[in-house]
C-alpha positions as CSV (number, residue, x, y, z in Angstrom):
1,M,-118.8,32.2,-38.1
2,K,-116.8,33.4,-35.2
3,T,-113.0,33.4,-35.4
4,Q,-111.4,30.6,-33.1
5,T,-109.0,32.2,-30.9
6,H,-106.2,31.1,-28.7
7,Q,-107.3,30.3,-25.1
8,P,-104.8,31.9,-22.6
9,G,-103.0,29.4,-20.1
10,F,-101.4,30.1,-16.7
11,L,-98.2,31.8,-17.9
12,D,-100.4,33.9,-20.3
13,W,-102.5,35.1,-17.5
14,V,-99.2,35.9,-15.5
15,I,-97.9,37.9,-18.3
16,I,-101.3,39.7,-18.7
17,L,-101.5,40.6,-14.9
18,I,-98.0,41.8,-14.7
19,A,-98.0,43.7,-18.1
20,T,-101.1,45.6,-17.6
21,P,-100.3,47.8,-14.6
22,L,-96.7,48.0,-15.7
23,I,-98.0,49.6,-19.1
24,H,-100.3,52.0,-17.1
25,L,-97.3,53.1,-14.8
26,L,-95.2,53.6,-17.8
27,G,-97.8,55.8,-19.4
28,L,-98.2,58.0,-16.4
29,T,-94.6,58.9,-16.5
30,L,-94.5,60.1,-19.8
31,R,-95.1,63.7,-21.0
32,I,-97.3,63.4,-24.0
33,Q,-98.6,66.1,-26.2
34,E,-100.9,65.9,-29.2
35,E,-100.2,67.7,-32.5
36,G,-101.6,67.9,-35.9
37,Q,-105.3,67.6,-36.4
38,A,-105.8,66.9,-32.5
39,Q,-109.6,67.3,-32.9
40,W,-109.5,63.9,-34.2
41,G,-107.8,62.6,-31.0
42,P,-109.3,60.2,-28.4
43,R,-110.6,63.0,-25.9
44,A,-111.9,65.3,-28.6
45,R,-115.7,65.1,-29.6
46,Q,-116.1,64.3,-33.1
47,T,-119.2,64.5,-35.3
48,E,-118.2,61.4,-37.3
49,A,-116.6,58.1,-36.0
50,P,-113.1,57.9,-37.4
51,L,-111.1,54.8,-38.4
52,W,-107.6,55.3,-36.9
53,P,-105.0,53.4,-38.6
54,L,-101.5,53.2,-36.8
55,W,-98.4,51.2,-37.4
56,H,-98.1,48.0,-35.3
57,E,-94.9,49.2,-33.7
58,T,-96.8,51.9,-31.7
59,I,-99.4,49.6,-30.3
60,L,-98.1,49.8,-26.7
61,M,-98.6,53.5,-25.8
62,S,-101.5,54.0,-28.4
63,V,-103.4,51.5,-26.3
64,W,-102.7,53.3,-23.1
65,Y,-103.3,56.8,-24.5
66,H,-106.6,56.0,-26.1
67,R,-107.9,53.9,-23.2
68,D,-111.5,54.1,-21.9
69,Q,-112.8,55.8,-24.9
70,D,-115.0,52.6,-26.1
71,V,-112.9,52.0,-29.2
72,R,-113.1,48.9,-31.2
73,V,-109.8,47.6,-32.1
74,M,-108.8,44.8,-34.7
75,I,-106.5,42.4,-33.2
76,S,-105.1,39.1,-34.8
77,A,-106.4,35.7,-33.7
78,S,-102.8,34.4,-32.8
79,R,-101.5,33.7,-29.3
80,D,-99.7,37.2,-29.3
81,G,-102.9,38.7,-30.4
82,E,-104.9,37.1,-27.5
83,L,-102.5,38.7,-25.0
84,I,-102.8,42.1,-26.5
85,S,-106.6,41.6,-26.7
86,R,-106.9,40.8,-23.0
87,I,-104.7,43.7,-22.2
88,A,-106.7,46.0,-24.4
89,H,-109.9,44.8,-22.8
90,F,-108.5,46.0,-19.5
91,F,-107.8,49.3,-21.0
92,G,-111.6,49.7,-22.0
93,Y,-111.3,48.3,-25.7
94,V,-113.8,46.0,-27.5
95,P,-111.4,43.6,-29.3
96,V,-112.4,42.5,-32.7
97,R,-110.4,39.5,-33.7
98,G,-109.0,38.6,-36.9
99,S,-106.3,39.7,-39.5
100,S,-105.3,39.4,-43.1
101,S,-104.1,35.8,-42.5
102,R,-107.0,34.4,-40.3
103,G,-110.4,35.5,-39.7
104,G,-110.1,38.8,-41.7
105,R,-113.4,38.8,-43.4
106,E,-115.5,38.2,-40.3
107,A,-113.3,40.7,-38.5
108,L,-113.9,43.5,-41.3
109,S,-117.7,42.8,-41.3
110,E,-117.8,43.4,-37.6
111,L,-115.7,46.5,-37.9
112,I,-118.1,47.9,-40.5
113,S,-121.0,47.3,-38.2
114,H,-119.3,49.1,-35.3
115,L,-118.3,52.2,-37.5
116,K,-121.8,52.4,-39.0
117,G,-123.1,52.3,-35.4
118,G,-121.0,55.4,-34.6
119,H,-118.1,53.6,-32.8
120,R,-114.6,54.8,-33.2
121,C,-112.3,52.0,-34.4
122,A,-108.6,51.3,-34.8
123,I,-106.6,48.9,-36.9
124,T,-102.8,48.3,-37.6
125,P,-102.6,47.9,-41.4
126,D,-99.1,46.4,-41.4
127,G,-100.0,43.8,-38.9
128,P,-99.9,41.1,-37.7
129,R,-96.7,40.2,-39.5
130,G,-95.8,42.9,-41.9
131,P,-94.3,44.1,-44.2
132,R,-93.4,46.8,-41.8
133,R,-95.1,50.2,-42.4
134,E,-97.0,48.9,-45.6
135,I,-100.7,49.3,-45.6
136,K,-103.1,46.7,-47.0
137,M,-106.5,47.2,-48.6
138,G,-108.5,46.5,-45.7
139,V,-108.2,50.2,-44.4
140,V,-109.7,51.3,-47.8
141,N,-112.5,48.8,-47.8
142,L,-113.6,49.7,-44.4
143,A,-113.6,53.3,-45.2
144,R,-115.5,53.1,-48.6
145,M,-118.1,50.7,-47.1
146,T,-119.0,53.0,-44.2
147,G,-118.3,56.5,-45.5
148,C,-116.0,57.0,-42.3
149,P,-113.1,59.3,-42.3
150,V,-109.7,57.7,-42.0
151,V,-107.5,59.6,-39.6
152,P,-103.9,58.3,-39.5
153,F,-101.9,58.8,-36.4
154,A,-98.4,58.4,-35.3
155,F,-96.5,58.0,-32.0
156,A,-92.7,58.7,-31.1
157,A,-90.7,59.2,-28.0
158,E,-87.8,61.1,-27.2
159,H,-86.1,58.0,-25.5
160,C,-87.2,54.6,-26.4
161,W,-86.1,51.0,-26.8
162,R,-86.6,49.0,-30.1
163,L,-87.2,45.5,-29.9
164,K,-85.6,43.0,-32.7
165,S,-88.9,42.2,-33.9
166,W,-90.3,42.6,-37.5
167,D,-92.0,45.9,-36.5
168,K,-89.0,47.3,-34.5
169,F,-91.7,47.6,-31.6
170,I,-91.4,50.7,-29.5
171,I,-91.1,50.7,-25.8
172,P,-90.7,54.4,-24.4
173,K,-88.2,54.9,-21.7
174,P,-89.9,56.1,-18.4
175,F,-90.2,59.9,-18.1
176,S,-89.5,60.6,-21.7
177,R,-91.3,63.2,-23.7
178,A,-93.6,61.8,-26.3
179,V,-96.0,62.8,-29.0
180,F,-99.1,61.7,-30.9
181,V,-99.4,63.4,-34.3
182,Y,-102.9,63.0,-35.9
183,G,-103.2,63.3,-39.7
184,N,-105.8,64.9,-42.0
185,P,-109.0,63.1,-42.3
186,I,-109.5,61.0,-45.7
187,W,-112.9,60.1,-46.9
188,V,-113.0,57.3,-49.5
189,P,-116.1,57.3,-51.9
190,R,-118.0,54.1,-52.3
191,H,-116.2,53.1,-55.5
192,G,-112.8,54.3,-54.3
193,G,-109.9,51.9,-55.0
194,S,-106.1,51.8,-54.8
195,E,-105.4,55.4,-55.4
196,Y,-106.9,55.9,-51.8
197,L,-104.5,53.2,-50.5
198,Q,-101.6,55.4,-51.7
199,Q,-103.2,58.4,-50.2
200,I,-103.5,56.8,-46.9
201,Q,-100.1,55.4,-46.9
202,E,-98.7,58.8,-47.7
203,E,-100.6,60.5,-44.9
204,L,-99.5,58.0,-42.4
205,D,-95.9,58.2,-43.5
206,R,-96.2,61.9,-43.2
207,V,-97.3,62.0,-39.6
208,T,-94.9,59.2,-38.7
209,V,-92.0,61.4,-40.1
210,A,-93.5,64.6,-38.1
211,A,-93.7,62.5,-34.9
212,E,-90.1,61.2,-35.2
213,Q,-88.8,64.6,-36.2
214,R,-90.3,66.0,-33.1
215,F,-87.3,65.0,-31.0
């Protein structure tokens, strides 16, 4: 059954139509480099479709940088998720609506189909409400049921604002240097369990530290 989502009203559309070009303009000002396993980045050709886990706080520039690559992305069915979903659609994503608290089973099933079909997918494993930087089992379940590699990546900017939200959401300052660090791919066997959750957590933590220490 399809997850019911919030329908945007007039003010929501105002936010969407203002935020989308501003995000694009902000992204164009940044001096972004790729580090780590860059062959798993958005513009490289991969033989296998990766599952990209990223922290919720890095969504803004991650959506911009990985744009127009036909990526499927899991976004919550909340009002905030609806705004993110509409903006992501403008940047060429296919939103899959659901989260651990609402519509998660249907969303995971849809992502499994996309990954098996050879599409790259992205997920924020600490979203939509935290705890911050703590991975949930959904990533492991997706990987073990599809055989796709999990490639964690992190973003950091030389100068940025941090919102006073649960995730300390990042907004890079214009004309900053920035970096995306791609981690080592992790394959989860069909019967893999919590030990792989810890492995993915550690790799995402590692690339996060590497990105933040870059500056």
